[in-house]
N, C-alpha and C positions, 0 to 999 in steps of 0.2 A: 809489373804487379802481380804476384802468385797468392791467392787466398787459400787456404783448405776451410770448407766445411762440414760440417757431420752433420745430418737430421737422424734427429731418434723420434721413433713412432712405430706401433705394435701392428699398424694397418697399413697395410701394403697402399692400399688408396692414397693415405693422405701423404704418405712419402712421395708417392710420383705427382698427387698436385704438388708440392715442395718445388722438385726437381722440374717437373715443367715452369714453373713461374720462374724460379732461379735463371733456368738456362734462357729464359724469354727474356728476362729483363740482362742478361752476359747481350745476347746482339742487341736488345735494344739503347745499350750503353756502349758496344762496341768493347768492350773487357775482354782481356785474356786470361789465361793460364788461371782459371777457378775449377779447382777439383772438388766435385761431390764425394763425399760418404756416406752409407746410410748404416742406421742398426735398429734393431727391431725389437731390442731387450735390453734391458740396464744394462747384463753379462756384456751384450755383443759391443754397446755403446764404453764401458769400462777398459774394454778392449782395447778397439780402436785409440779412445785417450791415451791410455798407454803406449802403442805402439807409433803415433802420429804425431806431432803438432796442429791443431787448430784454430784459426783464426776464427771463428765462430761459426755458434751450434744452436740451433733451432730445437729443442727440446720437448718433450709429452711428459706431462707432470707424471701420467696414470698408465704404467708399463706394467707388462702379465708378471715381471719380479724384479719389481721393484720400483721405487720413484723415481722419474723427474729430478727431483732435488738430492738422492743419492748421486746420480749422473752429472750435474753440477758441483757439488762440493768434491768432486773427485777433479774432473774439471778446473777447477781453481785450485785444487792442492799440487797441480803441475804447473800450470801457468796462469800468473795474474792476468794476461793482457789478451789470454782466450773471450771473447764478449758472449752469452749466451744470450737465449730468449727461452723462455719458459712459455706454450702453450695449453691451454688448458679448456674444458671446457666447464669447469670449474672454477676458475678465480678465486672464489673466498674463501674455499676451503685451506689456499695454499697461502692466504693474502701473507701470512707470517713469515715467508718462506721470502718473496719477494728481496731482501737482502742478499739473496746468492743468484741473484739474474740482476741481468743491464735494460733485460726489458720483459716483460708480463701481456702474453695475448690472448684476447679469448677467441676461442673454441665457436663456429664457425671463423675463420678468417676470411675477409675477400681480396682477390688477387692485388688490386691497384696497393689499399692496405697491406699486404704480406709483403709487393715489392719496397713501399716507403722503409717496413722498418728495416727490411735489408741491410737499402742502403747505409741509415741512422747504423744497425750491428755491423755494420764494415765501414762507417764511417768513410761513406766514397765519395 
């Protein structure tokens, strides 16, 4: 099973936290061939989406150069198969955008909750 994941967040600590959780889950479930890409801006995320195919994405909603909604819309135009989770500290602000995402998660998120949602997102 080969899966490509994109994590989009402008805070390095958040990306490192998410990568750590995913790598821990890979070990726990003895998964192979899961590749993780990261992006810190909307522009960088869109460039990576244009150049690569992703099975799943975890997208922060509030990026320095735009919105996670724009990232999700770009990803959806490229592939309807990409599963997208929104991560936000202000879920009420983005309530009207829920249709652009498969999951909508409130920050801060606990590692076990992240793992459960990662499994759901990838349909493992």
